[in-house]
C-alpha positions as CSV (number, residue, x, y, z in Angstrom):
1,M,154.5,84.8,-154.8
2,E,156.3,86.6,-152.0
3,A,156.7,83.3,-150.1
4,A,158.1,81.6,-153.2
5,R,160.7,84.3,-153.6
6,L,161.6,84.0,-150.0
7,E,162.0,80.2,-150.4
8,K,164.3,80.6,-153.4
9,S,166.5,83.2,-151.7
10,V,166.8,81.0,-148.6
11,E,167.8,77.9,-150.7
12,K,170.6,79.9,-152.5
13,S,172.1,81.3,-149.3
14,P,175.6,80.0,-148.5
15,A,174.6,79.0,-145.0
16,M,171.9,76.7,-146.4
17,Q,174.1,75.1,-149.0
18,G,176.3,73.6,-146.3
19,L,173.6,71.9,-144.3
20,P,172.0,68.4,-144.7
21,A,168.9,68.4,-146.8
22,M,166.4,67.6,-144.0
23,Q,167.8,70.2,-141.7
24,R,167.9,72.7,-144.5
25,T,164.2,72.1,-145.2
26,R,163.2,72.7,-141.6
27,L,165.1,75.9,-141.5
28,Q,163.6,77.1,-144.7
29,V,160.1,76.4,-143.4
30,W,160.9,78.2,-140.1
31,F,162.4,81.2,-141.9
32,I,159.4,81.5,-144.3
33,R,156.9,81.4,-141.4
34,V,158.7,84.1,-139.5
35,C,158.9,86.4,-142.5
36,S,155.3,85.8,-143.5
37,S,154.1,86.6,-139.9
38,I,156.1,89.9,-139.9
39,L,154.6,90.8,-143.3
40,I,151.0,90.0,-142.3
41,W,151.4,91.9,-139.0
42,T,152.8,95.0,-140.8
43,C,149.9,95.0,-143.2
44,L,147.4,94.7,-140.3
45,V,149.0,97.7,-138.4
46,Q,148.8,99.8,-141.6
47,L,145.1,98.9,-142.1
48,V,144.3,99.9,-138.5
49,A,146.1,103.2,-138.8
50,V,144.2,104.0,-142.1
51,G,140.9,103.0,-140.5
52,E,141.3,105.2,-137.5
53,L,142.3,108.1,-139.6
54,W,139.5,108.1,-142.1
55,H,136.6,106.4,-140.2
56,P,137.3,105.9,-136.5
57,R,133.9,104.3,-135.8
58,L,134.8,101.3,-137.9
59,L,137.2,100.2,-135.2
60,T,136.0,101.8,-132.0
61,G,132.6,100.1,-131.9
62,N,129.6,101.5,-130.1
63,P,130.5,103.8,-127.3
64,G,128.9,103.2,-123.9
65,S,126.1,105.4,-122.8
66,V,127.1,108.7,-121.2
67,K,127.2,108.2,-117.4
68,M,126.9,111.0,-114.9
69,S,129.8,111.3,-112.3
70,A,129.0,110.3,-108.8
71,N,129.7,113.8,-107.7
72,Q,126.7,115.2,-109.6
73,E,123.3,115.3,-107.9
74,G,120.2,114.5,-109.9
75,S,120.4,113.4,-113.5
76,L,121.6,115.2,-116.5
77,P,119.0,116.1,-119.1
78,T,119.6,114.0,-122.1
79,Q,120.5,115.9,-125.2
80,P,119.5,113.7,-128.2
81,P,122.3,113.2,-130.7
82,L,121.9,114.7,-134.2
83,A,121.3,112.4,-137.1
84,A,124.4,110.4,-138.2
85,R,126.3,112.3,-140.9
86,N,127.8,111.1,-144.1
87,Y,129.8,113.9,-145.7
88,T,133.0,114.7,-147.4
89,S,135.3,116.7,-145.1
90,N,136.2,120.2,-146.4
91,G,139.5,120.1,-144.5
92,F,141.2,119.8,-141.2
93,L,140.9,122.2,-138.3
94,K,143.7,122.4,-135.8
95,V,143.2,124.5,-132.6
96,S,145.5,125.7,-129.8
97,C,143.4,126.7,-126.8
98,N,144.6,129.6,-124.6
99,G,143.9,130.4,-121.0
100,G,143.0,128.4,-117.9
101,L,141.0,125.1,-117.7
102,N,137.5,126.5,-118.0
103,Q,138.4,129.1,-120.7
104,M,139.8,126.2,-122.7
105,R,136.8,124.0,-122.0
106,S,134.3,126.5,-123.4
107,A,136.6,127.1,-126.4
108,I,136.7,123.4,-127.2
109,C,132.9,123.4,-127.3
110,D,132.9,126.3,-129.7
111,M,135.5,124.6,-131.9
112,V,133.4,121.5,-132.2
113,A,130.4,123.6,-133.2
114,I,132.5,125.4,-135.8
115,A,133.9,122.1,-137.2
116,R,130.3,120.8,-137.6
117,L,129.1,124.0,-139.2
118,L,131.9,123.9,-141.8
119,N,132.0,120.1,-142.4
120,L,135.6,120.0,-141.0
121,T,137.6,117.2,-139.5
122,L,138.7,118.4,-136.0
123,V,142.1,117.5,-134.7
124,V,142.1,116.9,-130.9
125,P,142.8,120.3,-129.4
126,K,146.1,121.4,-128.0
127,L,146.0,122.9,-124.5
128,D,147.8,126.1,-123.4
129,K,151.2,125.5,-121.9
130,T,152.6,129.0,-122.1
131,S,150.2,131.0,-119.9
132,F,150.8,132.2,-116.4
133,W,149.9,128.8,-115.0
134,A,152.5,126.9,-117.3
135,D,150.6,123.6,-117.0
136,P,152.2,121.0,-119.2
137,S,149.0,118.9,-119.3
138,N,147.8,117.6,-122.7
139,F,144.2,117.1,-123.6
140,E,144.4,113.4,-122.7
141,D,145.8,114.3,-119.3
142,I,142.6,116.1,-118.3
143,F,139.8,114.7,-120.5
144,D,138.9,111.2,-121.6
145,V,140.0,111.5,-125.2
146,E,138.4,108.3,-126.4
147,H,135.1,109.2,-124.9
148,F,135.4,112.7,-126.5
149,I,135.9,111.2,-130.0
150,N,133.3,108.4,-129.7
151,S,130.5,110.4,-128.1
152,L,130.6,112.9,-131.0
153,R,131.4,110.4,-133.8
154,D,128.0,110.8,-135.5
155,E,128.1,114.6,-135.4
156,V,131.8,115.7,-136.0
157,R,134.7,113.7,-137.3
158,I,137.6,114.0,-134.8
159,V,141.1,112.6,-135.2
160,K,144.0,112.5,-132.8
161,R,146.5,113.9,-135.3
162,L,146.8,115.2,-138.9
163,P,147.5,112.7,-141.7
164,K,151.3,112.4,-142.4
165,R,150.9,114.1,-145.8
166,F,150.1,117.4,-143.9
167,G,153.2,117.2,-141.7
168,R,156.2,119.5,-141.7
169,R,158.4,116.6,-142.9
170,Y,156.6,116.8,-146.2
171,G,157.0,120.6,-146.3
172,Y,153.3,121.4,-145.5
173,Q,152.6,124.6,-143.6
174,P,148.9,125.1,-142.4
175,L,147.4,128.6,-142.5
176,V,147.7,130.0,-138.9
177,K,145.2,132.6,-137.8
178,A,143.0,133.8,-134.9
179,P,139.3,134.1,-135.9
180,V,137.6,137.4,-135.0
181,S,136.1,137.3,-131.5
182,W,132.4,136.8,-131.0
183,S,131.7,135.9,-134.6
184,N,128.5,134.4,-135.9
185,E,127.8,131.6,-138.3
186,Q,127.9,133.9,-141.4
187,Y,131.5,135.0,-140.6
188,Y,132.7,131.4,-140.5
189,L,130.7,130.4,-143.7
190,Q,131.8,133.4,-145.7
191,Q,135.2,134.3,-144.4
192,I,136.7,131.0,-143.0
193,L,135.3,128.2,-145.1
194,P,136.7,129.5,-148.5
195,L,140.2,129.4,-147.0
196,F,140.1,125.6,-146.9
197,A,139.8,125.3,-150.7
198,K,143.4,126.5,-150.9
199,H,145.0,125.5,-147.6
200,K,143.1,122.3,-146.5
201,V,144.4,122.8,-143.0
202,L,143.7,125.8,-140.8
203,H,145.3,126.3,-137.4
204,F,143.4,128.6,-135.0
205,N,146.0,129.8,-132.5
206,R,143.5,131.5,-130.3
207,T,140.2,130.1,-129.4
208,D,138.8,132.2,-126.5
209,S,135.3,133.7,-127.2
210,R,135.5,133.1,-131.0
211,L,131.8,132.2,-131.3
212,A,129.0,134.6,-130.5
213,N,126.8,134.0,-127.4
214,N,123.6,134.8,-129.3
215,G,122.2,134.6,-132.9
216,I,123.5,131.1,-133.3
217,S,121.2,128.3,-134.7
218,L,119.4,126.1,-132.1
219,E,121.1,123.1,-133.6
220,L,124.6,124.5,-132.9
221,Q,123.7,125.8,-129.5
222,K,122.5,122.4,-128.4
223,L,125.7,120.8,-129.8
224,R,127.8,123.2,-127.6
225,C,125.9,121.9,-124.6
226,R,126.4,118.2,-125.6
227,V,130.1,118.8,-125.8
228,N,130.2,120.6,-122.5
229,F,128.0,118.4,-120.4
230,Q,128.5,115.0,-122.0
231,A,131.6,114.7,-124.3
232,L,134.1,116.6,-122.1
233,K,134.5,114.0,-119.4
234,F,137.5,114.1,-117.1
235,T,140.0,111.3,-117.1
236,P,139.3,108.3,-114.7
237,Q,142.1,109.5,-112.4
238,I,140.6,112.9,-112.0
239,E,137.1,111.7,-111.6
240,S,138.1,109.1,-109.1
241,L,139.9,111.6,-106.9
242,G,137.2,114.2,-107.4
243,N,134.5,111.8,-106.3
244,K,136.6,110.8,-103.3
245,L,137.0,114.4,-102.3
246,V,133.2,115.1,-102.7
247,S,132.4,112.0,-100.6
248,I,134.7,113.1,-97.8
249,I,133.1,116.5,-97.6
250,Q,129.5,115.2,-97.9
251,Q,130.1,112.8,-95.0
252,K,130.4,115.9,-92.8
253,G,127.1,117.3,-94.0
254,P,125.9,119.8,-96.6
255,Y,128.5,122.3,-97.8
256,L,129.0,125.7,-99.6
257,A,131.6,125.9,-102.3
258,L,133.3,129.3,-102.2
259,H,135.3,130.2,-105.3
260,L,137.6,132.7,-103.6
261,R,139.3,134.3,-106.5
262,Y,141.9,136.1,-104.4
263,E,145.0,134.6,-105.9
264,M,148.2,136.4,-107.0
265,D,147.5,136.0,-110.7
266,M,144.0,137.4,-110.4
267,L,145.1,140.4,-108.4
268,A,148.0,141.1,-110.7
269,F,145.8,140.8,-113.8
270,S,143.1,143.1,-112.5
271,G,145.3,145.6,-110.7
272,C,143.1,145.2,-107.5
273,T,145.0,145.7,-104.3
274,H,142.3,146.5,-101.8
275,G,143.2,145.1,-98.4
276,C,146.9,144.5,-99.4
277,T,149.9,146.0,-97.6
278,E,152.1,148.5,-99.5
279,E,154.7,145.9,-100.0
280,E,152.1,143.4,-101.4
281,A,150.7,146.1,-103.7
282,E,154.1,146.9,-105.1
283,E,154.8,143.2,-105.6
284,L,151.6,142.8,-107.6
285,K,152.5,145.9,-109.7
286,R,155.9,144.4,-110.5
287,M,154.2,141.1,-111.5
288,R,151.8,142.9,-113.7
289,S,154.6,144.7,-115.4
290,N,156.3,141.4,-116.1
291,L,153.1,139.8,-117.4
292,S,152.6,142.6,-119.8
293,L,155.7,141.5,-121.6
294,L,154.4,138.0,-122.3
295,R,152.9,137.4,-125.7
296,Y,149.5,136.3,-124.4
297,A,148.9,139.4,-122.4
298,F,145.8,141.6,-123.0
299,P,146.4,145.2,-124.1
300,W,144.9,146.7,-121.0
301,W,147.5,145.0,-118.8
302,R,150.0,147.6,-120.3
303,E,148.2,150.5,-118.6
304,K,150.8,152.5,-116.6
305,E,148.6,153.0,-113.6
306,I,145.4,151.3,-112.4
307,V,143.4,153.0,-109.7
308,S,142.5,150.0,-107.6
309,E,139.8,151.7,-105.5
310,D,138.1,153.0,-108.7
311,K,137.9,149.5,-110.2
312,R,136.6,148.2,-106.9
313,S,133.9,150.8,-106.7
314,R,132.7,149.7,-110.2
315,G,132.5,146.1,-109.1
316,L,135.5,145.0,-111.2
317,C,137.6,143.5,-108.4
318,P,137.3,140.1,-106.7
319,L,135.9,140.4,-103.2
320,T,138.4,139.9,-100.4
321,P,138.2,137.1,-97.8
322,E,137.4,139.7,-95.1
323,E,134.6,141.1,-97.2
324,M,133.2,137.6,-97.9
325,A,133.1,136.9,-94.1
326,L,130.7,139.8,-93.7
327,I,128.7,139.0,-96.8
328,L,128.1,135.4,-95.8
329,Q,127.1,136.5,-92.3
330,A,124.7,139.1,-93.8
331,L,123.2,136.3,-96.0
332,D,122.4,134.6,-92.7
333,F,124.7,131.6,-93.1
334,S,125.3,130.1,-89.7
335,R,128.6,129.8,-88.0
336,D,128.7,126.0,-88.4
337,T,128.3,126.2,-92.2
338,Q,130.8,123.9,-93.9
339,I,132.7,125.9,-96.5
340,Y,135.0,124.4,-99.2
341,I,137.5,126.9,-100.6
342,A,137.7,126.3,-104.3
343,S,140.9,128.1,-105.3
344,G,144.6,128.0,-105.5
345,E,146.9,129.6,-103.0
346,I,145.2,132.7,-101.4
347,Y,147.4,135.8,-101.6
348,G,148.6,136.5,-98.1
349,S,147.9,132.9,-97.1
350,E,146.4,132.2,-93.7
351,R,146.7,135.8,-92.6
352,R,144.1,136.9,-95.2
353,L,141.8,133.9,-94.3
354,A,141.9,134.7,-90.6
355,A,138.7,136.8,-90.5
356,L,136.8,134.3,-92.7
357,R,138.0,131.3,-90.6
358,D,137.1,133.1,-87.4
359,A,133.5,133.7,-88.6
360,F,133.2,130.2,-90.2
361,P,135.5,127.7,-88.5
362,R,134.4,124.7,-90.7
363,I,136.6,125.8,-93.6
364,V,138.0,122.9,-95.7
365,K,140.4,122.7,-98.6
366,K,141.5,119.8,-100.8
367,E,145.1,120.1,-99.5
368,V,143.8,119.3,-96.0
369,L,141.2,116.7,-96.8
370,L,143.3,114.5,-99.1
371,D,146.4,112.6,-98.4
372,P,149.5,114.3,-99.9
373,E,150.1,111.1,-101.9
374,D,146.7,111.5,-103.5
375,L,147.6,115.0,-104.8
376,R,151.2,114.2,-105.7
377,Q,150.3,113.4,-109.4
378,F,148.4,116.7,-109.7
379,Q,151.2,118.9,-108.3
380,N,152.4,121.5,-110.7
381,H,149.4,120.8,-112.9
382,S,147.1,123.7,-112.2
383,S,144.4,122.7,-114.7
384,Q,144.1,119.2,-113.2
385,M,143.9,120.8,-109.7
386,A,141.2,123.2,-111.1
387,A,139.3,120.1,-112.4
388,L,139.0,118.8,-108.8
389,D,137.7,122.2,-107.7
390,F,135.3,122.2,-110.6
391,M,133.8,118.8,-109.6
392,V,133.5,119.8,-105.9
393,S,131.8,123.1,-106.9
394,V,129.3,121.5,-109.3
395,A,128.3,119.0,-106.5
396,S,128.0,121.5,-103.7
397,N,124.7,122.5,-102.1
398,I,125.4,126.2,-102.8
399,F,128.1,127.7,-105.0
400,I,129.3,131.3,-104.5
401,P,132.0,132.8,-106.7
402,T,133.7,136.1,-105.6
403,Y,134.5,137.0,-109.2
404,D,132.7,136.2,-112.5
405,G,135.7,134.7,-114.2
406,N,135.6,131.6,-116.5
407,M,135.3,129.0,-113.8
408,A,132.5,130.9,-112.0
409,R,130.5,131.2,-115.2
410,V,131.0,127.6,-116.5
411,V,130.2,126.1,-113.1
412,E,127.1,128.3,-112.9
413,G,125.9,127.0,-116.3
414,H,126.6,123.4,-115.3
415,R,124.6,123.8,-112.1
416,R,121.7,125.3,-114.0
417,Y,121.8,122.3,-116.3
418,L,121.6,120.0,-113.3
419,G,118.3,121.5,-112.2
420,F,119.0,125.2,-111.4
421,K,121.1,124.4,-108.3
422,K,121.5,127.4,-106.0
423,T,124.3,129.6,-107.3
424,F,124.8,133.2,-106.0
425,Q,125.6,135.8,-108.6
426,L,127.1,138.4,-106.3
427,D,126.4,142.1,-107.3
428,R,129.9,143.3,-106.4
429,R,129.2,146.9,-107.3
430,R,126.3,147.0,-104.9
431,L,128.1,145.0,-102.2
432,V,131.1,147.3,-102.2
433,E,128.8,150.3,-101.7
434,L,127.0,148.6,-98.9
435,L,130.3,147.4,-97.3
436,D,131.7,150.9,-97.3
437,L,128.5,152.4,-95.8
438,H,128.6,149.7,-93.1
439,H,132.3,150.4,-92.3
440,N,131.8,154.1,-91.9
441,R,128.8,153.4,-89.7
442,T,126.2,154.9,-92.0
443,L,124.5,151.5,-92.1
444,S,123.8,149.5,-89.0
445,W,124.4,145.7,-89.1
446,D,120.7,145.0,-89.4
447,E,120.3,147.5,-92.3
448,F,123.4,146.2,-94.0
449,S,122.3,142.6,-93.7
450,A,118.8,143.3,-95.0
451,A,120.1,145.3,-98.0
452,V,122.5,142.4,-98.9
453,R,119.7,139.9,-98.9
454,L,117.4,142.1,-100.8
455,A,120.0,142.6,-103.5
456,H,120.3,138.9,-104.2
457,E,116.7,137.6,-103.9
458,T,116.7,137.1,-107.7
459,K,120.4,136.3,-108.1
460,M,120.6,132.7,-107.0
461,G,120.6,130.8,-110.3
462,Q,116.9,130.8,-110.9
463,P,115.6,130.2,-114.5
464,S,115.9,133.4,-116.5
465,L,116.4,134.5,-120.1
466,R,120.0,135.2,-121.1
467,R,120.7,138.9,-121.1
468,V,121.5,140.2,-124.6
469,I,123.3,143.6,-125.2
470,A,123.3,144.5,-128.9
471,D,126.8,145.2,-130.3
472,K,128.4,144.6,-126.9
473,P,129.0,140.9,-126.7
474,K,131.6,141.2,-123.9
475,E,129.1,142.8,-121.6
476,E,126.1,140.5,-122.3
477,E,125.5,137.3,-120.4
478,Y,127.9,134.5,-121.3
479,F,126.3,131.5,-123.1
480,Y,128.0,128.9,-120.9
481,A,126.7,130.6,-117.7
482,N,123.1,130.4,-118.9
483,P,122.7,128.0,-121.9
484,Q,118.9,128.6,-122.0
485,E,118.5,126.7,-125.3
486,C,119.5,123.5,-123.5
487,L,117.5,124.1,-120.3
488,C,113.9,123.8,-121.5
489,E,111.9,122.8,-124.5
490,A,110.0,126.1,-124.7
491,T,111.6,129.2,-126.3
492,S,111.6,130.9,-122.9
493,C,112.6,129.6,-119.5
494,A,111.1,132.5,-117.7
495,N,108.0,130.6,-116.6
496,L,109.8,127.7,-115.1
497,S,109.7,127.5,-111.4
498,P,113.0,127.5,-109.6
499,V,114.4,124.3,-108.0
500,G,115.6,124.7,-104.5
501,N,116.2,128.4,-104.6
502,A,113.5,129.5,-102.1
503,T,115.8,130.1,-99.2
504,M,119.4,131.0,-98.6
505,S,120.2,128.2,-96.0
506,L,122.0,125.0,-96.7
């Protein structure tokens, strides 16, 4: 019928009336074909859009099997997928992640678990662009978004964007809120799920530590692991360069990845100034004051004064490069140990690395190993640079973080998952005490070295139960550092024998 109307309108047009009959007929046929093609193409595009929105697996086909990156040693334990789900979505969950790369990574895992628990459709998360790092990267700039959606398609429905009817153009405003930190399943079922009956769309504007470490069903704990270890795959560009970097390092022999968290932001956040000059300490104090004005700042950043030495004595400061030189020597690492520095710019630059480099000359960094052209696309993208350090740290023979921040904990959990690869959990409180005793000559070198080794005999990533502290979730062991539910079939991993943790050498 549409074609017939088009034909009649063409015949009646003035331009057609002045042409010979045969030429007019050919033009009519040509015009109708063009219009019909446009109409069919428009309908096809609309069908594809609707199909992707409501049932993405109709068009995406079967995803390929999850492949392990070349930078990972051994093979990933396979987490069997849950049974395919056929349910009516209770609403849409939007999330805006906050923090650095690994804080956002663990938050994404939590949000997927919450979406499954509440039968929600998850919108691909938005990444933080307003924090100290000011990284403009979107989710698809760091993670393979198609793999993320497809690998979870039988467990959680994930879409790239909200349907148009929930957009601002149509006057719709989602409910924006931050869930209560460290909440269990009952909180989300009783407090959050009823909100969807009225609002249909909820926007979580903070996602850090919003799901409890413990007391969560085994099904959801295993889902958190599947997201972390299988669904969150870096983009091909990041994986390619990360694998290249690992290959360059491994060609020179085994290596130790040292996450030296002695960067300006860490020192300003923590108020730790041990080893800094007076001018540097004042600069960090000013930076801290400026950060306290930002909307994402934690309340304790607003303290008027922080006594750095007091925090250091309680093990709350990152270890300095000079301290790490002594600790690595005490742990009996040889002078020719290859050490990869996994971090951003060290505060004080090469001056602060001098003692560490003097003790261990084979120090390497990505900025030196890679051609500047290789890193050009990652410049001013701190999360993408952190992804490279993450890959190198996971692949290393030994991993040692100087501070238990988000990267240290997430890398530790990943290495446990790959077979309890050797990871030192430095007892900073004990180490600071020993360092001070050695500096004031109360402890000889042999006594200091023996005490350091003794303090870490059971702190090298061996299988262990996650430490639970009732009513103190911030102080108990982090789920992503030791996801014991995903590491063995038994209810306890305590009887598993350690893999490759018998000695401290590379």
